[in-house]
C-alpha positions as a LaTeX table, in Angstrom:
\begin{tabular}{lrrr}
\hline
Residue & $x$ (\AA) & $y$ (\AA) & $z$ (\AA) \\
\hline
Ile1 & $-24.33$ & $-37.59$ & 12.20 \\
Pro2 & $-22.16$ & $-36.55$ & 9.28 \\
Gly3 & $-24.12$ & $-35.02$ & 6.40 \\
Ala4 & $-27.28$ & $-34.84$ & 8.52 \\
Glu5 & $-28.57$ & $-31.91$ & 6.48 \\
Lys6 & $-28.80$ & $-34.20$ & 3.43 \\
Lys7 & $-30.57$ & $-37.10$ & 5.13 \\
Arg8 & $-34.28$ & $-37.83$ & 5.29 \\
Leu9 & $-35.93$ & $-38.43$ & 8.65 \\
Ala10 & $-35.73$ & $-42.24$ & 8.44 \\
Glu11 & $-32.04$ & $-42.06$ & 7.50 \\
Leu12 & $-31.36$ & $-39.78$ & 10.47 \\
Ala13 & $-33.18$ & $-42.13$ & 12.81 \\
Asn14 & $-31.19$ & $-45.12$ & 11.55 \\
Ala15 & $-27.86$ & $-43.27$ & 11.76 \\
Arg16 & $-28.66$ & $-42.11$ & 15.29 \\
Ala17 & $-29.64$ & $-45.60$ & 16.41 \\
Asp18 & $-26.40$ & $-47.00$ & 14.99 \\
Leu19 & $-24.27$ & $-44.35$ & 16.71 \\
Val20 & $-26.03$ & $-44.81$ & 20.05 \\
Glu21 & $-25.68$ & $-48.58$ & 19.96 \\
Arg22 & $-22.00$ & $-48.46$ & 19.02 \\
Ala23 & $-21.35$ & $-45.78$ & 21.69 \\
Arg24 & $-22.95$ & $-47.99$ & 24.35 \\
Arg25 & $-20.69$ & $-50.86$ & 23.28 \\
Gly26 & $-17.64$ & $-48.56$ & 23.27 \\
Glu27 & $-17.09$ & $-49.12$ & 19.56 \\
Leu28 & $-17.02$ & $-45.55$ & 18.22 \\
Glu29 & $-13.85$ & $-44.46$ & 16.50 \\
Ala30 & $-12.04$ & $-41.21$ & 17.36 \\
His31 & $-12.96$ & $-39.54$ & 14.06 \\
Glu32 & $-16.66$ & $-40.08$ & 14.84 \\
Leu33 & $-16.37$ & $-37.91$ & 17.96 \\
Lys34 & $-15.00$ & $-34.84$ & 16.15 \\
Gly35 & $-16.32$ & $-32.22$ & 13.78 \\
Ala36 & $-19.83$ & $-31.81$ & 15.15 \\
Thr37 & $-21.54$ & $-28.43$ & 14.72 \\
Phe38 & $-24.72$ & $-29.12$ & 16.69 \\
Thr39 & $-25.64$ & $-31.22$ & 19.72 \\
Leu40 & $-28.98$ & $-32.48$ & 21.00 \\
Thr41 & $-28.99$ & $-33.20$ & 24.72 \\
Asn42 & $-31.90$ & $-34.70$ & 26.64 \\
Leu43 & $-32.10$ & $-34.50$ & 30.41 \\
Gly44 & $-35.86$ & $-35.02$ & 30.27 \\
Ala45 & $-35.30$ & $-38.75$ & 30.70 \\
Leu46 & $-33.87$ & $-37.88$ & 34.13 \\
Gly47 & $-36.93$ & $-35.85$ & 35.13 \\
Ile48 & $-35.39$ & $-32.43$ & 34.41 \\
Asp49 & $-37.79$ & $-29.75$ & 33.14 \\
His50 & $-35.24$ & $-27.18$ & 31.98 \\
Phe51 & $-31.52$ & $-26.55$ & 32.11 \\
Thr52 & $-28.89$ & $-24.47$ & 30.34 \\
Pro53 & $-27.06$ & $-26.59$ & 27.77 \\
Met54 & $-23.43$ & $-25.58$ & 27.24 \\
Ile55 & $-21.72$ & $-25.42$ & 23.86 \\
Thr56 & $-18.68$ & $-27.61$ & 23.37 \\
Pro57 & $-16.34$ & $-25.82$ & 20.92 \\
Pro58 & $-16.07$ & $-25.91$ & 17.96 \\
Gln59 & $-19.81$ & $-26.55$ & 17.94 \\
Val60 & $-22.19$ & $-23.74$ & 17.03 \\
Ala61 & $-25.28$ & $-24.67$ & 19.04 \\
Val62 & $-26.84$ & $-27.16$ & 21.41 \\
Leu63 & $-30.53$ & $-27.92$ & 21.89 \\
Gly64 & $-31.56$ & $-29.07$ & 25.36 \\
Val65 & $-34.76$ & $-31.10$ & 25.76 \\
Gly66 & $-36.61$ & $-31.28$ & 29.07 \\
Arg67 & $-39.09$ & $-33.90$ & 30.22 \\
Ile68 & $-42.60$ & $-34.19$ & 28.87 \\
Arg69 & $-45.16$ & $-33.34$ & 31.53 \\
Gln70 & $-48.88$ & $-32.66$ & 31.65 \\
Ile71 & $-50.25$ & $-29.22$ & 32.50 \\
Ala72 & $-53.57$ & $-27.42$ & 32.21 \\
Ala73 & $-53.33$ & $-25.11$ & 29.20 \\
Val74 & $-55.57$ & $-23.11$ & 26.92 \\
Phe75 & $-55.82$ & $-24.86$ & 23.54 \\
Gln76 & $-58.22$ & $-23.72$ & 20.83 \\
Gly77 & $-60.05$ & $-21.55$ & 23.34 \\
Glu78 & $-60.55$ & $-24.26$ & 25.97 \\
Ile79 & $-58.63$ & $-25.36$ & 29.04 \\
Gln80 & $-57.26$ & $-28.84$ & 28.44 \\
Ile81 & $-54.66$ & $-31.14$ & 29.91 \\
Arg82 & $-51.74$ & $-30.99$ & 27.46 \\
Asn83 & $-48.33$ & $-32.58$ & 27.18 \\
Val84 & $-45.59$ & $-29.95$ & 27.19 \\
Met85 & $-41.82$ & $-29.85$ & 27.33 \\
Asn86 & $-39.17$ & $-27.16$ & 27.38 \\
Leu87 & $-36.71$ & $-26.73$ & 24.53 \\
Leu88 & $-33.63$ & $-24.64$ & 25.30 \\
Leu89 & $-31.27$ & $-23.50$ & 22.58 \\
Thr90 & $-27.80$ & $-22.18$ & 23.29 \\
Cys91 & $-25.88$ & $-20.77$ & 20.34 \\
Asp92 & $-22.52$ & $-19.14$ & 19.72 \\
His93 & $-23.35$ & $-15.57$ & 18.69 \\
Arg94 & $-19.96$ & $-15.25$ & 17.03 \\
Val95 & $-21.28$ & $-17.71$ & 14.41 \\
Ile96 & $-25.07$ & $-17.32$ & 14.34 \\
Asp97 & $-27.36$ & $-14.45$ & 15.20 \\
Gly98 & $-30.23$ & $-14.93$ & 17.64 \\
Ala99 & $-32.97$ & $-14.32$ & 15.04 \\
Pro100 & $-32.23$ & $-17.35$ & 12.83 \\
Ala101 & $-31.65$ & $-19.42$ & 15.96 \\
Ala102 & $-35.10$ & $-18.39$ & 17.22 \\
Arg103 & $-36.66$ & $-19.27$ & 13.84 \\
Phe104 & $-34.98$ & $-22.69$ & 14.00 \\
Leu105 & $-36.33$ & $-23.28$ & 17.51 \\
Asp106 & $-39.81$ & $-22.21$ & 16.40 \\
Cys107 & $-39.61$ & $-24.65$ & 13.46 \\
Val108 & $-38.58$ & $-27.49$ & 15.79 \\
Ala109 & $-41.51$ & $-26.68$ & 18.09 \\
Gln110 & $-43.95$ & $-26.65$ & 15.15 \\
Leu111 & $-42.69$ & $-30.02$ & 13.92 \\
Leu112 & $-43.02$ & $-31.54$ & 17.40 \\
Glu113 & $-46.54$ & $-30.16$ & 17.73 \\
Ser114 & $-47.52$ & $-31.43$ & 14.25 \\
Pro115 & $-45.23$ & $-34.39$ & 13.40 \\
Glu116 & $-47.15$ & $-35.07$ & 10.19 \\
Leu117 & $-45.35$ & $-32.01$ & 8.76 \\
Met118 & $-42.11$ & $-34.02$ & 8.82 \\
Met119 & $-43.53$ & $-36.39$ & 6.23 \\
Leu120 & $-43.97$ & $-33.66$ & 3.59 \\
\hline
\end{tabular}
């Protein structure tokens, strides 16, 4: 999604939906398949818990999303059944250091755990 860093959440969702629909119809143009710096890949829909996403140069990073599953976990001092999923970030250390990548992944996790934060 070109200019994704400047778009609000609703704009990103609309742009993504448009790209997905046009990709399924085989209507994307060559220029729309180049220049990406980051990929989001989801194998969770296929029942995969975790995997190692590979970077496609010249991209800088790829975030892999596993399936959502229920487990028993301690939450607020009690054992509860919780929905969990694995997020796996692969980054090119020639471009980005692991510390900011880890902070990004932590931010993504916080937003997924508390989606109301995305509305601020």
